[in-house]
C-alpha positions as a Markdown table, in Angstrom:
| # | Residue | x | y | z |
|---|---|---|---|---|
| 1 | Unk | -11.6 | 10.6 | 11.0 |
| 2 | Unk | -9.9 | 7.5 | 9.8 |
| 3 | Unk | -6.4 | 6.6 | 10.9 |
| 4 | Unk | -4.5 | 4.1 | 8.7 |
| 5 | Unk | -1.5 | 2.4 | 10.3 |
| 6 | Unk | 1.1 | 0.5 | 8.1 |
| 7 | Unk | 3.4 | -2.3 | 9.1 |
| 8 | Unk | 5.7 | -4.8 | 7.5 |
| 9 | Unk | 8.4 | -2.7 | 5.9 |
| 10 | Unk | 12.1 | -3.5 | 6.1 |
| 11 | Unk | 15.3 | -4.3 | 4.3 |
| 12 | Unk | 15.4 | -7.1 | 1.7 |
| 13 | Unk | 17.7 | -8.2 | -1.1 |
| 14 | Unk | 16.7 | -7.9 | -4.7 |
| 15 | Unk | 14.5 | -10.8 | -5.7 |
| 16 | Unk | 13.1 | -11.1 | -2.3 |
| 17 | Unk | 9.6 | -10.6 | -0.9 |
| 18 | Unk | 7.9 | -8.5 | 1.7 |
| 19 | Unk | 4.3 | -8.2 | 2.9 |
| 20 | Unk | 2.9 | -4.9 | 4.0 |
| 21 | Unk | -0.2 | -4.6 | 6.2 |
| 22 | Unk | -2.5 | -1.7 | 6.8 |
| 23 | Unk | -5.2 | -1.5 | 9.4 |
| 24 | Unk | -7.5 | 1.5 | 9.7 |
| 25 | Unk | -9.2 | 2.7 | 12.8 |
| 26 | Unk | -11.7 | 5.4 | 13.7 |
| 27 | Unk | -14.7 | 6.1 | 11.5 |
| 28 | Unk | -14.2 | 3.0 | 9.3 |
| 29 | Unk | -17.7 | 2.5 | 8.0 |
| 30 | Unk | -18.5 | 3.2 | 4.3 |
| 31 | Unk | -14.9 | 3.2 | 3.2 |
| 32 | Unk | -14.9 | 3.3 | -0.6 |
| 33 | Unk | -11.4 | 2.1 | -1.4 |
| 34 | Unk | -8.0 | 1.5 | 0.1 |
| 35 | Unk | -4.7 | 1.8 | -1.7 |
| 36 | Unk | -0.9 | 1.7 | -1.4 |
| 37 | Unk | 1.2 | 4.6 | -2.7 |
| 38 | Unk | 4.9 | 5.0 | -2.5 |
| 39 | Unk | 7.4 | 7.9 | -2.6 |
| 40 | Unk | 11.1 | 7.5 | -3.3 |
| 41 | Unk | 13.6 | 10.2 | -2.4 |
| 42 | Unk | 13.4 | 13.1 | -4.8 |
| 43 | Unk | 10.3 | 11.7 | -6.5 |
| 44 | Unk | 6.6 | 12.4 | -6.4 |
| 45 | Unk | 4.3 | 10.0 | -4.5 |
| 46 | Unk | 2.8 | 7.5 | -6.9 |
| 47 | Unk | 0.0 | 4.9 | -6.8 |
| 48 | Unk | 1.1 | 1.4 | -6.5 |
| 49 | Unk | -2.1 | -0.6 | -6.1 |
| 50 | Unk | -5.7 | 0.0 | -5.1 |
| 51 | Unk | -8.7 | -2.1 | -4.1 |
| 52 | Unk | -12.4 | -1.1 | -4.0 |
| 53 | Unk | -15.1 | -2.2 | -1.6 |
| 54 | Unk | -16.4 | -4.6 | -4.3 |
| 55 | Unk | -13.0 | -6.1 | -4.8 |
| 56 | Unk | -11.8 | -4.4 | -7.9 |
| 57 | Unk | -8.1 | -3.9 | -8.1 |
| 58 | Unk | -5.7 | -1.6 | -10.0 |
| 59 | Unk | -1.9 | -1.7 | -10.3 |
| 60 | Unk | 0.8 | 0.6 | -11.6 |
| 61 | Unk | 2.5 | -0.9 | -14.7 |
| 62 | Unk | 5.8 | -1.1 | -12.9 |
| 63 | Unk | 4.5 | -3.6 | -10.3 |
| 64 | Unk | 2.0 | -5.7 | -12.4 |
| 65 | Unk | 2.8 | -9.4 | -12.0 |
| 66 | Unk | 5.0 | -8.8 | -9.0 |
| 67 | Unk | 2.7 | -7.2 | -6.4 |
| 68 | Unk | -0.7 | -8.3 | -5.2 |
| 69 | Unk | -3.1 | -6.2 | -3.2 |
| 70 | Unk | -5.7 | -7.9 | -1.1 |
| 71 | Unk | -7.8 | -7.2 | 1.9 |
| 72 | Unk | -11.3 | -6.7 | 3.4 |
| 73 | Unk | -12.6 | -3.2 | 3.1 |
| 74 | Unk | -15.4 | -4.0 | 5.5 |
| 75 | Unk | -12.8 | -4.8 | 8.1 |
| 76 | Unk | -10.7 | -1.8 | 7.0 |
| 77 | Unk | -7.6 | -4.0 | 6.4 |
| 78 | Unk | -5.5 | -4.2 | 3.3 |
| 79 | Unk | -2.3 | -6.0 | 2.4 |
| 80 | Unk | 0.4 | -5.7 | -0.3 |
| 81 | Unk | 2.4 | -8.8 | -1.1 |
| 82 | Unk | 5.5 | -7.7 | -2.9 |
| 83 | Unk | 7.6 | -10.4 | -4.8 |
| 84 | Unk | 10.6 | -10.2 | -7.0 |
| 85 | Unk | 11.5 | -6.9 | -5.4 |
| 86 | Unk | 13.9 | -4.6 | -7.3 |
| 87 | Unk | 16.1 | -1.8 | -6.0 |
| 88 | Unk | 13.8 | 0.7 | -7.7 |
| 89 | Unk | 11.0 | -0.4 | -5.4 |
| 90 | Unk | 12.9 | 1.3 | -2.6 |
| 91 | Unk | 10.5 | 3.9 | -1.1 |
| 92 | Unk | 8.3 | 4.9 | 1.8 |
| 93 | Unk | 5.0 | 3.0 | 1.3 |
| 94 | Unk | 1.8 | 4.8 | 2.4 |
| 95 | Unk | -1.6 | 3.3 | 3.1 |
| 96 | Unk | -4.5 | 5.4 | 1.7 |
| 97 | Unk | -8.1 | 5.3 | 2.6 |
| 98 | Unk | -10.9 | 6.9 | 0.6 |
| 99 | Unk | -14.2 | 7.7 | 2.1 |
| 100 | Unk | -16.8 | 10.0 | 0.7 |
| 101 | Unk | -14.2 | 11.7 | -1.5 |
| 102 | Unk | -11.9 | 12.4 | 1.4 |
| 103 | Unk | -8.4 | 10.7 | 1.6 |
| 104 | Unk | -6.7 | 9.7 | 4.7 |
| 105 | Unk | -3.0 | 8.7 | 4.9 |
| 106 | Unk | -0.9 | 6.6 | 7.2 |
| 107 | Unk | 2.6 | 7.7 | 8.3 |
| 108 | Unk | 4.3 | 5.3 | 5.9 |
| 109 | Unk | 6.7 | 2.3 | 6.2 |
| 110 | Unk | 10.1 | 2.2 | 4.7 |
| 111 | Unk | 10.9 | -0.5 | 2.2 |
| 112 | Unk | 14.6 | -0.8 | 1.1 |
| 113 | Unk | 15.7 | -3.2 | -1.6 |
| 114 | Unk | 19.4 | -3.8 | -1.8 |
| 115 | Unk | 21.1 | -4.9 | -5.0 |
């Protein structure tokens, strides 16, 4: 089992910045990738950004140029630097860990962007 734990959410004005952190514990060896997903009220959960154990990254089109994912898979930590936040970025952000085809989810952290 892998237990991801998120931190760093909060309330910010449009145009502001936030940095989310995720630290995973448990059976953290051989993690393949870590990612951030988000779910806004009434919407499906969507991928925001991901990073693989060799450092490859991927971003949703809606956050390219504004968000940056970083971290150390070997240390089971990942960060999401969010700049130029918009009200439509308001959502619960979840940390996701992939290992041997199994996904593990954190409880989520709320990000609210006011206009």
